[in-house]
Residue, then its C-alpha position, 0 to 999 in steps of 0.5 A: a500500499l505504501a509503495v503504491s501510494v508513493i508511486v501514484t502520488q509521484f505520477i499525479r504530481r506530473r500528470k494529474e489527469a492520468f489518474p481521474l477520480r470516480a465521481i462523487p455527486a456530493y463533492d461535485a455539488i458543493p461549488l454549486f451550493v456555495g455559489e447559490a449561498v453567495e448569490a443569495g447572501r445567506p450563510m452556509h451551515v456545516s455540522f460535526g454532529s456529535t463527532g469529537i476528538g479523542g474518541r473512536n470518531t477522531p479520524l472522521a472529525v479530522a476529515n470533516a474539518e478538511l471538508f468544512y474548511q473547503v466549504a468555508a474557503r470557497n464561500t469567500s464573500g459570505s459566511t459559514v456557521l459551524t455547529v458541534s455537540d461534543p465540546t472537544a470539537l470546539p477548538l477543531g471548529y475554530g481552527t478550521l474557520r480561522r484557516a479558511y478566513a486567513a486572508r480576510p480575518e474580519r469574517m471570523r466571528a464568535s458566533s461562527v461556531q456554535w455549541y449545543p450541549a446534547g450527545d449521541r442520538s440527541l433529539a435536543f441537538a437535532a431540534a436546536l439545528t432545525g432552529v439554526t436552519r430556520d432562524d439564520r436562513m441558511a442557504g445550504n446544510v453540510l451534515v457529516g459526522s456522527y448522527g442517528p435517526e434524529i438527522a431526519l428532523i434537520l433534513e426535513t426542515a431543510a427540505r421544507r425551506r428549500q435548503s440544499s443538503i449534503a449528509g453522511s453519518i458513521d452511524i448506520d441508522g443515520q446513514a440510512v436516513a441521510y441516504v433517503m432524505a439528503d439531496h446528496p448523501l456521502l456513503g462510507e469512505e466517501m466521508f474521508v476523502a474530501g481533501a482529494y476531491l476539493s483541494e489540489s493536494a497530489s498526496q491526498r488524490g494519490s491516497v484515494v487512487t491508491l485505495d481504489v487500486l488496492r480494492w481492485l487488487l483485493i477483488l482479484d485475489i478473492l476471485i483467484a481464491v474462489g477459482n482455486a477453491i472450486r477448481e479441484p472439486v470441479a476436476r474431480a467431478l469431471r473425472g468421475g463423470 
């Protein structure tokens, strides 16, 4: 995996178009969502859900920070509101927006990051976010993190107010709801590859290509193993016949 990643990354640095990434509609839609927000003069809403730092969801929190940075950085003339439930995500949220607003620090406000004390699968947190999307008149919502079935409340409110939505959850129940109700769901490892799709980083793009290459190699190994397993019984059956 390391060798393939290094080799692919070096090729991508020289010829980026030689390794196209498979299309993920959610990432293709983000520039359009941000453009609509800028034209309407309304903020974008991004949320970690109950994802935080220091637990089993730490890798997802870090990946989400890159996704939310890309959304805020593209929203050059507008504003972005970031909501969290886990207190450990607060410094990550502030750091993400500060990095996005580095060229225009005056856009950073105390209310840009909002914490609502709730927890996993919290209806109270979902109810708070429905208030955020309603009162602040959000143009769109990017909800990626740890959500349960309560994400339906947020997505239903967004749909009634004709707000665009991208959603994904590490929780299987929340993922099922996001798949049905969000305009563009993110599934499985798609939540971890925002940097490769939305930035110009050759190393991140190389890591995604490497994962796809290794996936196909694994499929090939499985097919070979299955073929070897059934070859001998088939040969005996033919000889017996």
